[in-house]
N, C-alpha and C positions, 0 to 999 in steps of 0.2 A: 912387941911393937911392930916388928916386920910382918908378922901374920895379919895384924889389923890393917896396915898400910895396903898390903896385897889385895885385901878384901874390898877396901875403898876404891881402888884402882878398877878392879873388875866391875864393880857397881857403876862407875863413870863411863867405863867402855860400852856397857850394855845401854845405858841411856843415850849415849850418842848414836848408837846403831838404831835405836827406836826412832829417833828424830830424824835420822837420814831416811828411813823408810817412809815416814809421814810426808817429808818434802817430795821424795820421788812420787808418791801418790798424788800430791797436789799438782806437781808439774804434768803428770799425765792427765789430770782432770782438765786443766786449762788448755791443753793441746788437743782436745777432742774436736774432730771435724764437725762443721755445722750440718745439720739433718737435711738430706736431699730429698725432693718431692719424688714420688713413685714415677717410673718411667712412663706409665700410662698418661699421667697428668702432663708431663712434658710434651709428649707426642700429640695430645689433644691440643695443647697451647700452639704448637707449630702448625698443625692443621688450620686452626682459627685464623692464625696470622696469614697463611697462603690463600684462604678463601677470600679475605678482605682485600688482598692485593689483586686478585683476579677480578673482582667486582669493580675495583677502581679503574681498572683497564678497559672494561667493557665499553664499546662505542655508544654514542648517543643513539636514540631511537630514530629510525629513518622517517623523515618526513613523508606526507602523503603526497602523491603526484599532483602537479598543478595542471589545470585544464584552461587553455585560453581559446577564446571563440572570436573568429573574424568572420565578417566585418564586426568590429567591436563597437563602433559609434558610427554616426552619420556626419557628424560635424566635419567641414572640409569638403563636402561633396560640391562638385560644380559640374559645369557641361564637359569639361575635358576628361573628368575622371568618373562620370556616373557609372560607366560599365565596371569599374572595380568596385565601387561601392554596391552595385547590384548583384555582386557574386553571391551564389547560394552559400548561406552559412556553413561553415565547417569549424572543427576544433583540433587542436594539437594538444597532447598531453606531454608532460615532461617532468622530470625529478629535478626540482631547484634545490639548492643548499638550504639547510636550517636557516629560518629568519628571513628569507627572501620572499618579497610580496610583489604582486603585479598591480601597478597604479596607472590610472588614465592621467596623461599629462595636461598641463594647462596649455593654453595656445602658445604661450612663451617657451614652454619646455619642448615643444616639437622641434626637432632638428631638420630643417628644410634640405641640409646637405645630404641626408640619408634618403635614396629613393626607394622608400617603403612607405606604404600607406597604412592608416589607422595604428600609428605607432603607440605602443605601450612601454611603460618603463618598469624595469625589474629592480626593486628597492631593497636595501637592507639598512635598517637603523637610520633612516632618512637620506642615505646616501645612494645615488644611482649607480647600479652595478652594470647594467646593459639596457639596450633598446631593442624591442622586437617589433616587427611589422610584416606586412604581407603585400604581395603584387601578383598580377596574372600575367600570363604569356600566351602567345599564339603558337599553335603547334605547327610543325613542318614535317612533311613527308619525305622519305627517302634519306634521312639523316642517320648515318650510322650510330648504333647505341652508345658507342664510346664517346660520341662527340654530341650527344643529345643534350647534355648540360650546357653547352655553348648557346644552344637555341633558347632554353629556359631562363638563364641568367644573362642574356644579352643587355638587359637594362641596368645591370650593376657591375658587369665585368669590364666594360669600356669606359675609359675616362683618364684625365691627365692629373687633375689635382684631387680626385677622389674616385676609387675603384675597389672592387673586391677580387683579390687574386685567388683563382681556384686551381692554378697549375703548380705542380702536376696534380691532376684531379684523381683523388682516390676516396670513393665513398666509404663511409664507416658503416652504414647500414643501407641494405638494398631490399626492396619488396616488389610485388608484381607491378605496382603502378608508380613506384618513385624510389628516391634516394635521399639520404642525409649525408652531408660531407662538411668538412672543416674549411675555413677560408681565412685568409688574412686580408683585413680591411686596411687600405692604404689611403691616406689623405695628408694634406698640407695643414700646418697649424692655422686655424681659423682666425685666431687673435691676430696673429702677425699679418695675414691677408687683409684683415679689416684695418690694420694700421698702415697699409699701403706698401707692404713688402710684396715683392714679386712672387709668383709661384715658384720659380726657380730658386729664389732665395729663401723661402720660408721653410721651417723645420718640417721634415718628413715624419709622420707618425704612423705606426703600424699597430694594430691591436687584434686579437683573435675574433673570429666570426664563425657563424654557423649558417648554413642554407640547407634547406629541405624542400622538395618538390613533390606534387602528387598529379600524375598525368590525367587521372579520371576528372580532377577539378580544374585542371590547367592553372593552378596557382602555385606559389611558393612562399615560404616565410624566410626571414633572415633575421639573425641576432647579432647585434654589434656590441662588443663588450667594452668596459671602461678600460682606459689605460692602467696597466699594472696587472691585469687579469692574467692568471696562469694558463698556458695552453691546456695542462691537463684537466682543468676545471672544465673548459670549453668542450673538451672531448668526452668527459663524464656525462654532460647535459645532452650533448649531441646524440649519445648512444642511446638515451632514454626517450627520444622523441618517437611519439606515435600518433599518426593521423586518425582521427574519428569522425563518424557521421554524428549529427545532431539527432 
C-alpha cells in the first residue's frame, strides 16, 4: 500500500509541474510588447510633419507694386489751381499691403483740410486707410541742401490747427533729384471744431505721414494715414516709393 501511494504522489507532482510550465508560457505570451514600425518609417513620418509645419509658416505671396499717376483727374480745377492741374503727368510706384486698393473719392470724401490736390483714397475692405495727393513748389536758389526740404514743403509745414511735422528731418531714401521721408501729421479734432470747440480746447491728433519730392518735376506727394496706423507700416511703404516717367 505504501508503494502504491508513493507512485500516486509522484504522478500528482509531475502533473502540477506541467501545469505550472503552461501557465508560465501563457504569461509570457500575454506580456509580449506591441510590434514597432521600422525606424525608416518613423523617420519619414517625422520629416513629413516638419515639411508641413514649414509650409504653414511661409509668408503670403508679395503683392505687385501699385502705380499712381498724377494729375489723376481734372475735377476741382479752377483759376487758382490751374497751374497745378497743368503739371506734366508723372507716376509714383509703391508697395502697398495685401488687399489695399486705390480709389477716386467722391466730392464729399475729399478732405479740404489736407493741402494736397488730386486726392486719392487708399482703401482696404471698404475702410479708408490713407489719403494720397500731390502739390507743386517753387524752387529757391542758394538754399543749403540740408534745408531744401523746408522750401519744398512750405505749404504743409506751417500751420496752427493742421501741419506736417518733419523735424528732425531724416530722409529714408535719397536719389539725385529727390528724397522720401516720414512725417507726423498734426491736426485738431475736426468734429469738435465743427461743434464750436476752440482750437486750443479741441483734441490734438497725430498720425503717420509720408512725403516725397522730385526736383526735376518741382512736385511732391504726401500720404496721410488713418488714426491707429503703425509707424512701421508707413516706413515700409515709404521705403518702396519710386518716381517714374510716363
